[in-house]
gemmi code that builds the backbone of each chain (N, CA, C; Angstrom):
import gemmi

chains = {
    "A": [
        ("SER", (-87.281, 31.973, 53.863), (-86.610, 33.218, 54.233), (-85.305, 32.909, 54.959)),
        ("ALA", (-84.609, 33.947, 55.421), (-83.342, 33.796, 56.122), (-83.308, 34.760, 57.295)),
        ("VAL", (-82.587, 34.366, 58.334), (-82.387, 35.248, 59.484), (-80.990, 35.841, 59.370)),
        ("ILE", (-80.921, 37.144, 59.371), (-79.665, 37.842, 59.142), (-79.387, 38.760, 60.318)),
        ("SER", (-78.164, 38.715, 60.831), (-77.778, 39.612, 61.916), (-76.594, 40.465, 61.472)),
        ("GLN", (-76.513, 41.643, 62.029), (-75.417, 42.559, 61.740), (-74.820, 43.067, 63.044)),
        ("LYS", (-73.502, 43.260, 63.019), (-72.808, 43.860, 64.147), (-71.842, 44.915, 63.649)),
        ("PRO", (-71.702, 46.054, 64.299), (-72.556, 46.514, 65.391), (-73.903, 47.022, 64.871)),
        ("SER", (-74.839, 47.251, 65.770), (-76.129, 47.805, 65.341), (-76.007, 49.299, 65.098)),
        ("ARG", (-75.107, 49.938, 65.824), (-74.831, 51.355, 65.617), (-73.464, 51.685, 66.163)),
        ("ASP", (-72.887, 52.770, 65.641), (-71.596, 53.218, 66.140), (-71.400, 54.685, 65.803)),
        ("ILE", (-70.630, 55.347, 66.639), (-70.233, 56.730, 66.395), (-68.714, 56.719, 66.273)),
        ("CYS", (-68.209, 57.208, 65.154), (-66.781, 57.104, 64.868), (-66.199, 58.466, 64.537)),
        ("GLN", (-64.907, 58.583, 64.764), (-64.189, 59.808, 64.430), (-63.802, 59.781, 62.952)),
        ("ARG", (-63.785, 60.935, 62.339), (-63.352, 61.004, 60.942), (-61.909, 60.507, 60.820)),
        ("GLY", (-61.638, 59.856, 59.694), (-60.299, 59.328, 59.441), (-60.091, 57.904, 59.922)),
        ("THR", (-61.025, 57.388, 60.722), (-60.905, 56.022, 61.214), (-61.680, 55.077, 60.302)),
        ("SER", (-61.626, 53.772, 60.613), (-62.331, 52.761, 59.825), (-63.236, 51.938, 60.727)),
        ("LEU", (-64.297, 51.417, 60.166), (-65.231, 50.558, 60.883), (-65.533, 49.331, 60.040)),
        ("THR", (-65.489, 48.164, 60.657), (-65.851, 46.930, 59.966), (-67.200, 46.442, 60.467)),
        ("ILE", (-68.113, 46.219, 59.539), (-69.459, 45.755, 59.831), (-69.549, 44.279, 59.455)),
        ("GLN", (-70.115, 43.494, 60.359), (-70.239, 42.059, 60.119), (-71.671, 41.694, 59.773)),
        ("CYS", (-71.828, 40.715, 58.904), (-73.140, 40.214, 58.499), (-73.103, 38.690, 58.571)),
        ("GLN", (-74.023, 38.136, 59.366), (-74.088, 36.688, 59.567), (-75.463, 36.188, 59.143)),
        ("VAL", (-75.490, 35.107, 58.368), (-76.747, 34.526, 57.895), (-76.912, 33.135, 58.486)),
        ("ASP", (-78.165, 32.738, 58.740), (-78.395, 31.456, 59.411), (-78.425, 30.277, 58.448)),
        ("SER", (-78.174, 30.506, 57.161), (-78.118, 29.424, 56.189), (-77.090, 29.790, 55.116)),
        ("GLN", (-76.679, 28.801, 54.345), (-75.676, 29.055, 53.315), (-76.309, 29.719, 52.106)),
        ("VAL", (-75.746, 30.818, 51.685), (-76.263, 31.563, 50.538), (-75.115, 31.934, 49.626)),
        ("THR", (-75.396, 31.977, 48.335), (-74.359, 32.339, 47.381), (-74.215, 33.849, 47.271)),
        ("MET", (-75.350, 34.527, 47.110), (-75.300, 35.947, 46.793), (-75.615, 36.786, 48.021)),
        ("MET", (-74.686, 37.680, 48.361), (-74.883, 38.650, 49.427), (-74.617, 40.038, 48.867)),
        ("PHE", (-75.294, 41.008, 49.440), (-75.211, 42.373, 48.942), (-75.010, 43.327, 50.115)),
        ("TRP", (-74.362, 44.433, 49.812), (-74.219, 45.520, 50.781), (-74.823, 46.789, 50.196)),
        ("TYR", (-75.692, 47.427, 51.005), (-76.380, 48.651, 50.590), (-76.065, 49.769, 51.575)),
        ("ARG", (-76.235, 50.979, 51.090), (-76.194, 52.156, 51.943), (-77.544, 52.866, 51.823)),
        ("GLN", (-78.040, 53.335, 52.964), (-79.292, 54.092, 52.980), (-79.045, 55.368, 53.757)),
        ("GLN", (-78.958, 56.478, 53.054), (-78.729, 57.754, 53.705), (-80.055, 58.274, 54.247)),
        ("PRO", (-80.000, 59.150, 55.242), (-81.213, 59.578, 55.944), (-82.320, 60.031, 54.996)),
        ("GLY", (-83.477, 59.444, 55.142), (-84.639, 59.825, 54.349), (-84.587, 59.391, 52.910)),
        ("GLN", (-83.627, 58.557, 52.554), (-83.486, 58.160, 51.157), (-83.637, 56.647, 51.006)),
        ("SER", (-83.649, 56.218, 49.760), (-83.806, 54.797, 49.491), (-82.456, 54.090, 49.522)),
        ("LEU", (-82.451, 52.848, 49.111), (-81.258, 52.022, 49.195), (-80.398, 52.166, 47.950)),
        ("THR", (-79.096, 52.269, 48.172), (-78.132, 52.312, 47.081), (-77.191, 51.119, 47.220)),
        ("LEU", (-77.081, 50.337, 46.171), (-76.219, 49.156, 46.211), (-74.753, 49.580, 46.184)),
        ("ILE", (-73.990, 49.072, 47.163), (-72.548, 49.326, 47.180), (-71.826, 48.266, 46.359)),
        ("ALA", (-72.111, 46.988, 46.686), (-71.390, 45.906, 46.011), (-72.119, 44.593, 46.214)),
        ("THR", (-71.823, 43.671, 45.332), (-72.301, 42.291, 45.418), (-71.127, 41.418, 45.836)),
        ("ALA", (-71.358, 40.590, 46.853), (-70.276, 39.754, 47.385), (-70.669, 38.291, 47.269)),
        ("ASN", (-70.100, 37.606, 46.295), (-70.353, 36.181, 46.128), (-69.159, 35.405, 46.644)),
        ("GLN", (-69.424, 34.343, 47.361), (-68.353, 33.559, 47.950), (-67.493, 32.944, 46.858)),
        ("GLY", (-66.189, 33.064, 47.030), (-65.265, 32.474, 46.075), (-64.840, 33.399, 44.965)),
        ("SER", (-65.345, 34.631, 44.968), (-64.933, 35.582, 43.936), (-64.793, 36.965, 44.544)),
        ("GLU", (-64.135, 37.844, 43.816), (-63.976, 39.217, 44.275), (-65.338, 39.923, 44.260)),
        ("ALA", (-65.512, 40.842, 45.176), (-66.754, 41.621, 45.206), (-66.849, 42.496, 43.967)),
        ("THR", (-68.067, 42.700, 43.514), (-68.331, 43.561, 42.353), (-68.926, 44.863, 42.850)),
        ("TYR", (-68.247, 45.972, 42.581), (-68.655, 47.274, 43.102), (-69.469, 48.054, 42.075)),
        ("GLU", (-70.433, 48.806, 42.576), (-71.240, 49.669, 41.731), (-70.507, 50.983, 41.468)),
        ("SER", (-70.983, 51.670, 40.449), (-70.376, 52.951, 40.104), (-70.435, 53.892, 41.301)),
        ("GLY", (-69.312, 54.528, 41.592), (-69.241, 55.463, 42.702), (-68.708, 54.852, 43.983)),
        ("PHE", (-68.508, 53.555, 43.985), (-67.973, 52.863, 45.163), (-66.713, 52.101, 44.747)),
        ("VAL", (-65.648, 52.218, 45.553), (-64.375, 51.590, 45.219), (-63.884, 50.720, 46.355)),
        ("ILE", (-63.090, 49.744, 45.988), (-62.622, 48.750, 46.947), (-61.761, 49.371, 48.034)),
        ("ASP", (-60.966, 50.381, 47.710), (-60.104, 50.986, 48.720), (-60.906, 51.650, 49.828)),
        ("LYS", (-62.074, 52.145, 49.497), (-62.928, 52.827, 50.468), (-63.848, 51.835, 51.203)),
        ("PHE", (-64.320, 50.831, 50.476), (-65.277, 49.862, 51.030), (-64.808, 48.418, 50.785)),
        ("PRO", (-63.691, 48.007, 51.375), (-63.266, 46.621, 51.179), (-64.253, 45.639, 51.780)),
        ("ILE", (-64.471, 44.543, 51.074), (-65.449, 43.530, 51.468), (-64.742, 42.178, 51.532)),
        ("SER", (-65.083, 41.397, 52.549), (-64.619, 40.017, 52.613), (-65.822, 39.091, 52.588)),
        ("ARG", (-65.637, 37.903, 52.023), (-66.699, 36.897, 51.982), (-66.016, 35.544, 52.159)),
        ("PRO", (-65.629, 35.216, 53.378), (-64.815, 34.011, 53.605), (-65.583, 32.699, 53.472)),
        ("ASN", (-66.902, 32.725, 53.659), (-67.696, 31.494, 53.537), (-69.124, 31.844, 53.145)),
        ("LEU", (-69.989, 30.838, 53.105), (-71.339, 31.029, 52.576), (-72.319, 31.621, 53.587)),
        ("THR", (-71.875, 31.906, 54.811), (-72.784, 32.460, 55.822), (-72.311, 33.789, 56.396)),
        ("PHE", (-71.202, 34.327, 55.928), (-70.614, 35.487, 56.594), (-69.969, 36.435, 55.589)),
        ("SER", (-70.073, 37.742, 55.900), (-69.394, 38.756, 55.100), (-69.096, 39.963, 55.986)),
        ("THR", (-68.088, 40.722, 55.602), (-67.807, 41.981, 56.275), (-67.657, 43.089, 55.253)),
        ("LEU", (-68.063, 44.281, 55.674), (-67.867, 45.508, 54.905), (-67.091, 46.469, 55.796)),
        ("THR", (-65.992, 47.003, 55.286), (-65.243, 48.007, 56.022), (-65.459, 49.361, 55.375)),
        ("VAL", (-65.758, 50.350, 56.192), (-65.837, 51.727, 55.715), (-64.535, 52.396, 56.162)),
        ("SER", (-63.702, 52.759, 55.207), (-62.342, 53.211, 55.500), (-62.214, 54.724, 55.451)),
        ("ASN", (-61.279, 55.226, 56.233), (-60.964, 56.659, 56.216), (-62.255, 57.482, 56.197)),
        ("MET", (-63.054, 57.301, 57.220), (-64.415, 57.844, 57.216), (-64.462, 59.373, 57.293)),
        ("SER", (-65.484, 59.913, 56.660), (-65.808, 61.332, 56.731), (-67.276, 61.450, 57.113)),
        ("PRO", (-67.715, 62.637, 57.529), (-69.133, 62.792, 57.895), (-70.096, 62.365, 56.790)),
        ("GLU", (-69.669, 62.453, 55.534), (-70.538, 62.052, 54.421), (-70.813, 60.546, 54.414)),
        ("ASP", (-70.030, 59.788, 55.156), (-70.251, 58.346, 55.256), (-71.312, 57.997, 56.295)),
        ("SER", (-71.811, 58.990, 57.022), (-72.865, 58.741, 57.999), (-74.091, 58.218, 57.270)),
        ("SER", (-74.542, 57.038, 57.661), (-75.591, 56.375, 56.904), (-75.992, 55.100, 57.640)),
        ("ILE", (-77.002, 54.432, 57.108), (-77.323, 53.072, 57.540), (-76.757, 52.125, 56.498)),
        ("TYR", (-76.022, 51.125, 56.959), (-75.450, 50.121, 56.064), (-76.200, 48.806, 56.278)),
        ("LEU", (-76.653, 48.226, 55.177), (-77.490, 47.032, 55.231), (-76.869, 45.915, 54.409)),
        ("CYS", (-76.892, 44.712, 54.942), (-76.539, 43.571, 54.122), (-77.813, 42.802, 53.785)),
        ("SER", (-77.783, 42.113, 52.680), (-78.934, 41.317, 52.257), (-78.455, 40.065, 51.553)),
        ("VAL", (-79.373, 39.107, 51.436), (-79.075, 37.877, 50.718), (-80.195, 37.612, 49.736)),
        ("GLU", (-79.865, 36.960, 48.659), (-80.869, 36.598, 47.663), (-81.054, 35.090, 47.697)),
        ("LEU", (-82.325, 34.678, 47.846), (-82.638, 33.258, 47.833), (-83.178, 32.899, 46.446)),
        ("GLY", (-83.854, 31.801, 46.321), (-84.178, 31.294, 45.000), (-85.098, 32.128, 44.148)),
        ("GLY", (-85.954, 32.973, 44.773), (-86.958, 33.684, 43.989), (-86.592, 35.103, 43.616)),
        ("TYR", (-85.358, 35.459, 43.616), (-84.818, 36.781, 43.270), (-85.015, 37.825, 44.351)),
        ("GLU", (-85.990, 37.643, 45.263), (-86.166, 38.641, 46.301), (-85.010, 38.579, 47.286)),
        ("GLN", (-84.790, 39.694, 47.962), (-83.701, 39.775, 48.928), (-84.264, 39.903, 50.341)),
        ("TYR", (-83.515, 39.363, 51.265), (-83.850, 39.473, 52.684), (-82.741, 40.261, 53.368)),
        ("PHE", (-83.161, 41.203, 54.196), (-82.230, 42.175, 54.744), (-81.938, 41.946, 56.217)),
        ("GLY", (-80.734, 42.358, 56.601), (-80.403, 42.434, 58.003), (-81.008, 43.683, 58.620)),
        ("PRO", (-80.822, 43.853, 59.931), (-81.434, 44.988, 60.629), (-80.714, 46.310, 60.387)),
        ("GLY", (-79.510, 46.267, 59.809), (-78.794, 47.494, 59.502), (-77.817, 47.910, 60.587)),
        ("THR", (-76.829, 48.680, 60.173), (-75.854, 49.296, 61.075), (-75.923, 50.802, 60.859)),
        ("ARG", (-76.274, 51.507, 61.928), (-76.381, 52.978, 61.837), (-75.042, 53.585, 62.204)),
        ("LEU", (-74.409, 54.229, 61.245), (-73.076, 54.810, 61.432), (-73.161, 56.324, 61.449)),
        ("THR", (-72.571, 56.911, 62.471), (-72.450, 58.368, 62.551), (-70.968, 58.709, 62.625)),
        ("VAL", (-70.520, 59.585, 61.747), (-69.117, 59.994, 61.711), (-69.021, 61.452, 62.145)),
        ("THR", (-68.222, 61.694, 63.174), (-68.109, 63.065, 63.697), (-66.742, 63.663, 63.385)),
    ],
    "B": [
        ("GLU", (-82.187, 53.818, 30.526), (-81.726, 53.541, 31.894), (-82.900, 52.998, 32.717)),
        ("ASP", (-82.626, 51.956, 33.489), (-83.655, 51.373, 34.345), (-84.034, 52.340, 35.464)),
        ("GLN", (-85.344, 52.499, 35.672), (-85.817, 53.445, 36.685), (-87.022, 52.915, 37.417)),
        ("VAL", (-87.140, 53.311, 38.671), (-88.299, 52.984, 39.498), (-88.765, 54.266, 40.177)),
        ("THR", (-90.042, 54.611, 40.000), (-90.590, 55.843, 40.578), (-91.809, 55.502, 41.412)),
        ("GLN", (-91.814, 55.938, 42.668), (-92.950, 55.668, 43.545), (-93.708, 56.959, 43.845)),
        ("SER", (-95.028, 56.807, 43.928), (-95.861, 57.952, 44.302), (-97.054, 57.470, 45.121)),
        ("PRO", (-97.577, 58.331, 46.027), (-96.977, 59.611, 46.405), (-95.753, 59.408, 47.288)),
        ("GLU", (-95.048, 60.487, 47.603), (-93.913, 60.396, 48.524), (-94.397, 60.074, 49.930)),
        ("ALA", (-95.517, 60.667, 50.303), (-96.094, 60.434, 51.620), (-97.609, 60.381, 51.487)),
        ("LEU", (-98.239, 59.595, 52.336), (-99.682, 59.408, 52.290), (-100.206, 59.324, 53.713)),
        ("ARG", (-101.161, 60.172, 54.016), (-101.764, 60.163, 55.346), (-103.206, 59.678, 55.228)),
        ("LEU", (-103.554, 58.647, 55.975), (-104.879, 58.057, 55.931), (-105.477, 57.986, 57.324)),
        ("GLN", (-106.778, 57.997, 57.370), (-107.471, 57.681, 58.595), (-107.600, 56.153, 58.682)),
        ("GLU", (-107.650, 55.648, 59.872), (-107.862, 54.212, 60.041), (-109.122, 53.792, 59.297)),
        ("GLY", (-109.015, 52.730, 58.483), (-110.155, 52.242, 57.725), (-110.305, 52.851, 56.345)),
        ("GLU", (-109.495, 53.860, 56.038), (-109.589, 54.543, 54.737), (-108.678, 53.851, 53.736)),
        ("SER", (-109.241, 53.111, 52.823), (-108.453, 52.340, 51.852), (-107.812, 53.249, 50.815)),
        ("SER", (-106.666, 52.831, 50.286), (-105.964, 53.625, 49.275), (-104.955, 52.739, 48.551)),
        ("SER", (-104.241, 53.345, 47.600), (-103.250, 52.601, 46.814), (-101.960, 53.389, 46.689)),
        ("LEU", (-100.855, 52.658, 46.658), (-99.536, 53.223, 46.402), (-99.107, 52.778, 45.005)),
        ("ASN", (-98.439, 53.673, 44.293), (-98.049, 53.393, 42.917), (-96.542, 53.219, 42.769)),
        ("CYS", (-96.155, 52.310, 41.896), (-94.750, 52.104, 41.539), (-94.686, 51.963, 40.017)),
        ("SER", (-94.121, 52.945, 39.347), (-93.958, 52.837, 37.896), (-92.505, 52.512, 37.586)),
        ("TYR", (-92.286, 51.732, 36.550), (-90.924, 51.282, 36.270), (-90.661, 51.258, 34.771)),
        ("THR", (-89.394, 51.463, 34.443), (-88.923, 51.268, 33.074), (-87.646, 50.445, 33.175)),
        ("VAL", (-87.728, 49.200, 32.732), (-86.575, 48.308, 32.780), (-86.562, 47.459, 31.519)),
        ("SER", (-85.412, 46.924, 31.229), (-85.266, 46.006, 30.109), (-85.322, 44.580, 30.639)),
        ("GLY", (-86.397, 43.892, 30.310), (-86.456, 42.487, 30.713), (-86.690, 42.299, 32.203)),
        ("LEU", (-87.910, 42.551, 32.645), (-88.225, 42.442, 34.073), (-88.121, 40.992, 34.530)),
        ("ARG", (-87.318, 40.766, 35.562), (-87.253, 39.428, 36.172), (-88.232, 39.331, 37.331)),
        ("GLY", (-88.384, 40.450, 38.056), (-89.300, 40.440, 39.192), (-89.469, 41.840, 39.747)),
        ("LEU", (-90.659, 42.095, 40.319), (-90.923, 43.353, 41.011), (-91.244, 43.010, 42.451)),
        ("PHE", (-90.652, 43.729, 43.381), (-90.745, 43.401, 44.794), (-91.319, 44.568, 45.588)),
        ("TRP", (-92.095, 44.230, 46.613), (-92.545, 45.211, 47.584), (-91.968, 44.858, 48.942)),
        ("TYR", (-91.499, 45.907, 49.634), (-90.945, 45.764, 50.967), (-91.612, 46.775, 51.899)),
        ("ARG", (-91.624, 46.440, 53.154), (-92.052, 47.367, 54.204), (-90.831, 47.676, 55.055)),
        ("GLN", (-90.634, 48.958, 55.386), (-89.521, 49.320, 56.240), (-90.010, 50.198, 57.384)),
        ("ASP", (-89.799, 49.724, 58.592), (-90.106, 50.513, 59.781), (-88.871, 51.324, 60.163)),
        ("PRO", (-89.074, 52.450, 60.838), (-87.931, 53.311, 61.199), (-86.867, 52.555, 61.973)),
        ("GLY", (-85.603, 52.704, 61.554), (-84.494, 52.086, 62.254), (-84.329, 50.606, 61.995)),
        ("LYS", (-85.073, 50.055, 61.035), (-84.987, 48.619, 60.741), (-84.687, 48.383, 59.267)),
        ("GLY", (-84.273, 47.155, 58.957), (-84.069, 46.796, 57.577), (-85.388, 46.512, 56.881)),
        ("PRO", (-85.422, 46.603, 55.561), (-86.654, 46.314, 54.816), (-87.122, 44.879, 55.049)),
        ("GLU", (-88.436, 44.724, 55.136), (-89.058, 43.416, 55.311), (-89.746, 43.033, 54.019)),
        ("PHE", (-89.407, 41.885, 53.471), (-89.974, 41.445, 52.207), (-91.472, 41.170, 52.338)),
        ("LEU", (-92.240, 41.676, 51.345), (-93.684, 41.442, 51.310), (-94.085, 40.535, 50.149)),
        ("PHE", (-93.803, 40.975, 48.919), (-94.284, 40.269, 47.730), (-93.246, 40.280, 46.615)),
        ("THR", (-93.337, 39.255, 45.755), (-92.685, 39.271, 44.457), (-93.750, 39.070, 43.386)),
        ("LEU", (-93.696, 39.897, 42.338), (-94.571, 39.743, 41.177), (-93.677, 39.531, 39.973)),
        ("TYR", (-94.026, 38.565, 39.126), (-93.140, 38.209, 38.025), (-93.645, 38.653, 36.659)),
        ("SER", (-94.988, 38.712, 36.486), (-95.492, 39.021, 35.145), (-96.782, 39.820, 35.241)),
        ("ALA", (-97.071, 40.573, 34.178), (-98.266, 41.415, 34.118), (-99.512, 40.578, 34.353)),
        ("GLY", (-100.407, 41.124, 35.158), (-101.640, 40.431, 35.492), (-101.580, 39.664, 36.799)),
        ("GLU", (-100.389, 39.509, 37.328), (-100.225, 38.759, 38.569), (-100.661, 39.597, 39.764)),
        ("GLU", (-101.252, 38.944, 40.760), (-101.677, 39.589, 41.987), (-101.250, 38.733, 43.176)),
        ("LYS", (-100.899, 39.411, 44.286), (-100.553, 38.698, 45.524), (-101.229, 39.435, 46.678)),
        ("GLU", (-101.665, 38.676, 47.680), (-102.341, 39.267, 48.831), (-101.733, 38.771, 50.129)),
        ("LYS", (-101.762, 39.664, 51.112), (-101.322, 39.307, 52.458), (-102.025, 40.233, 53.424)),
        ("GLU", (-102.942, 39.678, 54.180), (-103.726, 40.434, 55.163), (-104.406, 41.617, 54.464)),
        ("ARG", (-104.095, 42.840, 54.837), (-104.777, 44.005, 54.274), (-104.091, 44.529, 53.012)),
        ("LEU", (-103.049, 43.867, 52.560), (-102.266, 44.326, 51.413), (-102.514, 43.445, 50.194)),
        ("LYS", (-102.618, 44.113, 49.043), (-102.742, 43.402, 47.773), (-101.871, 44.106, 46.748)),
        ("ALA", (-100.974, 43.352, 46.110), (-100.090, 43.919, 45.097), (-100.505, 43.421, 43.727)),
        ("THR", (-100.514, 44.355, 42.753), (-100.853, 44.017, 41.376), (-99.769, 44.532, 40.449)),
        ("LEU", (-99.704, 43.960, 39.246), (-98.636, 44.309, 38.305), (-99.190, 44.421, 36.889)),
        ("THR", (-98.808, 45.532, 36.205), (-99.047, 45.668, 34.785), (-97.688, 45.767, 34.103)),
        ("LYS", (-97.683, 46.033, 32.796), (-96.408, 46.093, 32.085), (-95.615, 47.345, 32.416)),
        ("LYS", (-96.264, 48.337, 33.044), (-95.553, 49.586, 33.308), (-95.554, 49.991, 34.775)),
        ("GLU", (-96.443, 49.376, 35.581), (-96.531, 49.814, 36.964), (-97.096, 48.731, 37.858)),
        ("SER", (-96.919, 48.972, 39.148), (-97.478, 48.081, 40.160), (-98.205, 48.948, 41.179)),
        ("PHE", (-99.246, 48.375, 41.758), (-99.977, 49.050, 42.814), (-99.955, 48.190, 44.065)),
        ("LEU", (-99.830, 48.870, 45.201), (-99.997, 48.204, 46.491), (-101.263, 48.778, 47.107)),
        ("HIS", (-102.309, 47.962, 47.123), (-103.589, 48.394, 47.646), (-103.645, 48.058, 49.137)),
        ("ILE", (-104.062, 49.030, 49.929), (-104.183, 48.816, 51.368), (-105.658, 48.978, 51.729)),
        ("THR", (-106.250, 47.906, 52.191), (-107.675, 47.890, 52.514), (-107.868, 48.044, 54.018)),
        ("ALA", (-108.709, 49.024, 54.384), (-109.040, 49.285, 55.792), (-107.792, 49.293, 56.663)),
        ("PRO", (-106.839, 50.197, 56.381), (-105.586, 50.193, 57.119), (-105.757, 50.472, 58.603)),
        ("LYS", (-104.778, 49.990, 59.372), (-104.710, 50.217, 60.800), (-103.439, 51.004, 61.111)),
        ("PRO", (-103.389, 51.640, 62.285), (-102.172, 52.410, 62.626), (-100.885, 51.591, 62.501)),
        ("GLU", (-100.946, 50.306, 62.776), (-99.736, 49.483, 62.687), (-99.265, 49.256, 61.252)),
        ("ASP", (-100.035, 49.687, 60.281), (-99.596, 49.628, 58.879), (-98.705, 50.815, 58.525)),
        ("SER", (-98.592, 51.770, 59.437), (-97.734, 52.929, 59.195), (-96.288, 52.473, 59.034)),
        ("ALA", (-95.668, 52.853, 57.917), (-94.308, 52.444, 57.584), (-93.946, 53.072, 56.246)),
        ("THR", (-92.708, 52.854, 55.821), (-92.325, 53.206, 54.461), (-92.411, 51.950, 53.605)),
        ("TYR", (-93.064, 52.062, 52.456), (-93.216, 50.934, 51.546), (-92.314, 51.166, 50.333)),
        ("LEU", (-91.423, 50.222, 50.113), (-90.441, 50.319, 49.034), (-90.803, 49.365, 47.910)),
        ("CYS", (-90.657, 49.846, 46.702), (-90.811, 49.027, 45.509), (-89.424, 48.845, 44.894)),
        ("ALA", (-89.166, 47.682, 44.345), (-87.874, 47.413, 43.707), (-88.088, 46.510, 42.513)),
        ("VAL", (-87.213, 46.629, 41.532), (-87.293, 45.749, 40.366), (-85.921, 45.142, 40.105)),
        ("GLN", (-85.952, 43.946, 39.569), (-84.731, 43.317, 39.101), (-84.895, 43.080, 37.610)),
        ("ALA", (-83.946, 43.617, 36.850), (-84.039, 43.553, 35.397), (-83.089, 42.504, 34.849)),
        ("GLY", (-83.406, 42.053, 33.650), (-82.545, 41.071, 33.011), (-81.261, 41.668, 32.508)),
        ("SER", (-81.240, 42.991, 32.293), (-80.010, 43.650, 31.867), (-79.253, 44.130, 33.094)),
        ("GLY", (-78.034, 44.583, 32.917), (-77.266, 45.153, 34.018), (-76.863, 44.162, 35.071)),
        ("GLY", (-76.738, 42.897, 34.689), (-76.237, 41.911, 35.643), (-77.212, 41.570, 36.743)),
        ("PHE", (-78.510, 41.706, 36.466), (-79.554, 41.328, 37.426), (-79.500, 42.163, 38.691)),
        ("LYS", (-79.183, 43.417, 38.557), (-79.130, 44.318, 39.695), (-80.539, 44.692, 40.123)),
        ("THR", (-80.771, 44.795, 41.431), (-82.058, 45.222, 41.969), (-82.034, 46.717, 42.203)),
        ("ILE", (-83.031, 47.412, 41.665), (-83.123, 48.870, 41.775), (-84.306, 49.218, 42.652)),
        ("PHE", (-84.081, 50.057, 43.654), (-85.114, 50.439, 44.603), (-85.670, 51.821, 44.270)),
        ("GLY", (-86.976, 51.969, 44.476), (-87.588, 53.273, 44.425), (-87.350, 54.022, 45.723)),
        ("ALA", (-87.768, 55.285, 45.738), (-87.521, 56.137, 46.901), (-88.461, 55.839, 48.059)),
        ("GLY", (-89.547, 55.124, 47.785), (-90.463, 54.742, 48.854), (-91.637, 55.680, 49.029)),
        ("THR", (-92.692, 55.167, 49.627), (-93.858, 55.950, 50.050), (-93.990, 55.813, 51.555)),
        ("ARG", (-93.977, 56.948, 52.243), (-94.161, 56.924, 53.703), (-95.661, 56.980, 53.992)),
        ("LEU", (-96.169, 55.944, 54.632), (-97.583, 55.839, 54.952), (-97.801, 56.118, 56.427)),
        ("PHE", (-98.735, 57.020, 56.703), (-99.131, 57.324, 58.085), (-100.619, 57.010, 58.211)),
        ("VAL", (-100.974, 56.153, 59.154), (-102.370, 55.815, 59.395), (-102.736, 56.284, 60.794)),
        ("LYS", (-103.713, 57.164, 60.845), (-104.122, 57.764, 62.118), (-105.356, 57.055, 62.655)),
        ("ALA", (-105.347, 56.777, 63.944), (-106.477, 56.101, 64.593), (-107.675, 57.036, 64.703)),
    ],
}
model = gemmi.Model(1)
for chain_id, residues in chains.items():
    chain = gemmi.Chain(chain_id)
    for i, (resn, *xyz) in enumerate(residues, 1):
        res = gemmi.Residue()
        res.name, res.seqid = resn, gemmi.SeqId(i, " ")
        for name, pos in zip(("N", "CA", "C"), xyz):
            atom = gemmi.Atom()
            atom.name, atom.element = name, gemmi.Element(name[0])
            atom.pos, atom.b_iso = gemmi.Position(*pos), 0.0
            res.add_atom(atom)
        chain.add_residue(res)
    model.add_chain(chain)
structure = gemmi.Structure()
structure.add_model(model)
structure.setup_entities()
């Protein structure tokens, strides 16, 4: 397994501003993912972030709104840009190890007012 | 289109009352089916991976099984600390190996 930390754990932000979420892993991993989980709902994949290549975004998510960096094999950031109340959600990063299963960080709870 | 459906949405049990959670799926080329536990305010915790029909995995009071169309998570003699949301997910060979999550089953176990 892997130990994954996220910063911040929660934040309250004003609409129109941006927030950068950090994800740190205790071992080197190739594949990292960013998910959104809206209240009472399941996980929706935002993008896949592999080190050394551009992030791959899922339908409905665009780079201008959710820019992602992956500077090395243990770290990634997700920025939520020009936020609106609809962006209020839990944002989760995860990593995939050898057996296809993913291990998740504790999440960042974002509230946009 | 690849889909994952979990039932029931919520399940209330008395302590010691065994039951099962269902996960039905339609995917092209299953690579793996996963079960996760998620407590409120936390990230999902990995429980099991099942790769092929007929496979079973056990951990404490939990047992996961897999057929060609569905998976079951059997909970034997549950305790209040088993209360959580249980998520099922599949990774298919099509669509770039994307993992698709079901909506989850919220389990409440009363002492």
